[in-house]
N, C-alpha and C positions, 0 to 999 in steps of 0.2 A: 504494500500500500504506500501511496505517496504521502508526503507531509501534509498536514492540514492546510487548506487554502491553495494547494498546488493543483494544476490541471494535468492529468495523466498524458503521457506522450501520445498514446493511441487516440485519445480524444482530440488532441491538437491536430494530429494528422488527418483525422476524419473531418474535422472542421475545415481544414485547408482543401480537402478533396471535393467538398460540395460548394465552396464559396464561388459565387458567380463572378464573371468579369465585370468590374465596375464600369459605369458609363463613361467616366473620364478616361479610363485606359483604352476602352474600345474606340472612343473618338480620337484619341492620340494616335493609335495604331492606324486607323483609317486615313487620317491626314497624311501619315507617312507613306501609306500605300499609294495615295494620289501622287505624292511627290516622286516616289520611285517609278511609278508608271510614266510620269511625264518625262523623266530623264531617260528611262529605258526605251519608250516608244519613239521619242524624238531622235535618239541615237540610232535606232534601227531604221526608221523611215528616212531620216535625213542626217547622216553622220556629221556633216559640216555644221549643222544647226543644233547639235545636242545641247540641252539646257543646263550646262555646268559652266562655272567661271573659268575652267582650264581651257585655254585656247590652243589652236595649232595642232589638234589631234589628226592623225591620219584616219581615213575611214575604217581601217582594221581596228585600230585602238579605240575609236569612238564606239564602234559596234560591240567590242569586247566589254568596255565599261558599261554600255547599255545592258548587256547580258547579265553582268554582275548585279546591277540594280534591279532588273526584272526578277532574277532568281531570289534576291533578298526580299523583294516585294511580295512574292508568293508566300514566303515564310511568314511575313508580317500579316498578310491578308488572312492566312489560316488562323493566326493568333487572334486577329480582330473578330473573326467569326466563331471563335471557340465559346462554348457555354461556361466553362469553368476556368477560374483564374490560374489554376495549376497548369493548364494546358498552354499558357502563354510563356512559360518559363524559358524554354529553349530559345524562342524568338527574342525575348527581352535580353538574355545574356548575349546572344549573337549580335543583336542590334546595338547593345552597349559597346561592344568591342569595335564594330564598324564605325560608329559615330565618334568615339574617342580617337581612333587612329586617323580617320579622315580629317578631323579637326587638327590633330598634330601635324599631318602632312600639309594642310593649308597654311598653318602658321610657319612651318619650316620653309615652305616654298612660297611665301607671301607675294613676292613680285610676280610670280607666274599666275597666281590666282586673282591678281588685281590689275590685269592689263586694261580692262574696261572700267576700272574703279573698284571701290570696295564692294564685294558681293554681300549686301546686307542680309538678304533672305537666306543665303547660304550660311553665313556666319550665325544668324539667329537660330536657324534650324540645328546646326551642329553644336551650338552651345547649350540649347535647351534640351535637346533629345537625350544626351547621356544623363542629365540631371533627372528627368522624368523617368527614364528607364530604371535608374538606380533606386529612385523613390518607390517605384512599383514593386521591384524585387524585394525591397526591405519591408514596406508597409503591408504587403500581401503575404509575407512569409514564404517567398518562392526561392530561397537560397538552397533548399534541399529538394531532391527529387520527390515527385508525388508518390511513386511506388518504386523504391530503389531495388536494384538487382539486375543480374545478367539475364539475357534472353536469347532467342534464336537469331536475332539480327545484331547481336553485340559485335560479332566479328566484322560485319559489313560497316557499321558505324565506326568501329575502332580503326579499321583500315582507312576509311575516309579521313578520319582525324589525323592519323599519322602522315598520310600523303600530303594533305593540304597544309598541315602544320609545318612540316619540313619545308615545303615549297614556300609558304608564307614567310618563314624565318629567313630563308635564303634570299627572298626578294627584299625583305626589310634591310638586310645587310647589303645586298646589291653589289657585291664585288665584281670586278670585270669578268671573272671566270663565269659567274652566273649569267650575266648579261650576254656574254658571248655564246653561251650554250642555249639561250632562249630561242625558240623556233623563228621568231621574227625580231626585227630591230626594236629595242626597248631602252628607254632612258631610266636613270635611277628614280626619277619622280614617278613615272608610270609604274615602275616595278613596285614601289611602295604603296601606290594607290591600289594596285592589284592585291598586294599582300594584306591590306586591311580587310578585304573581303575573304581571302583564303583563310586567314587566321580566325575570323569570325565564324566561318563555316566549320573550321577545325574544332573550335570550342563547342559549337552546337553538336557536332558529331560525337565528341567525347562525352557530353552530357547525355545524348541519346543512347549511347552504348550501355548506360547504367540506369536507364529509365524504362520500366516495364509497362507503363501505361500507354497504350497505343495512341490515344487522342493527344498525348503530350509530344509524340514524336512523328506522327503521320504528316503534319504540315511541313515539318523540317525535312523529312524524307522527300516529299514532293518538290520543295524548293531546291534541294540538292540535285535532284534529277534534272530539273529545269536548268540549273547551272551547267551541268555536264552536257546536256543536249544543245543548249545555245552556244556553248564553247565549241562544240563540234561543228555546228552550223557555220559559225564565224570562220573556223579553220578551213572548212571546205570552200566557202565563198572566196577566201583569199589564199587558197592553196599555193598559188604562184608566188606569194610573198614569203613562203616558208623555205627560204634559201639561206637562212642565217642560223648559225649554231649547229650543234650536234644532237639537239634534243628532240628533233621532229618525230622519230620513231617512238621514243619514250612518251611523248605528248599524246600521240594518237592511241597508243596502247593503254595509257591511263584513262583516257576518255572512254574508250570502248569498254574496258573492264568496269569502270564506274557506272556507265549507263546500264549495263546488264545487271550489276549488283543492285543498283538503286531501283531499277524497274521491278525487280523481284521483291524488294523491300516494300515498295508502294503497293504492290498487289497483295502481299501478305497482310499489310496493315489495313486493307479495305474492309475486311469483315472479321474483326477480332471477336473473341469470346469476352463479352463485357461483364460477365457475372463472376469472373474469377478463373484465371487460367491455370493449367497445370504448371508445375515448376519449370521455369526456363522459358515460358512463352510470353508473348506480348499481349497485354490486355487493355481494354478501354476502360 
């Protein structure tokens, strides 16, 4: 028995599991979905007019950045549509990493982001977003997984985390050897912008590997699949530009394996046993 006046851990966990997504968090997430969609769709439809303050992007890099935003937007949209607050946890952690790192990249390369003046909306967004995401994680008790433990998709998410994590760290460091090995021409600034998203998805995948509640990981799995599919689409569109570096074969192999593994994960998560899974399964 617990001490008088204390709430048992099981009761606290149960309360977290049934708490609905508050209106302010849902609104916050939907606003960011609109922003991600604007960047993603503008970059894909008209790469030269992508709505970010970073200018002078090649069509390949503009469409790749657009793909990163669209994939992130899918993860955030799934969280915005979730019924329970615990199912926004992976999206909020990933979103927190992206916004903090992009803000740091903006400040570190300030002259490149202010060619047309101070990007007020951009700075407002990337200053407020990490604060709200952190507040949501803390106030809603989302620091711990909803239903911790390994499951049949743990290996898939763990593999994704390792691959994207190592790739993200290499791009943050961005030594000449890494840039030379990249399949297309890449500047240190773009390498670090890409790294912001790769590290965010790596963290999300690491959390998903130890989260047995399907509703908490399904949106992240779908967004990860979109990331790999759109990355492949950009690569095929600009295949003629892949004459730089020695990583072309590795790049396409990783994309192919990732698409197969994540497609299987999304299909498995579509119809989970929501009443309580056998040990090692993913449940809703």
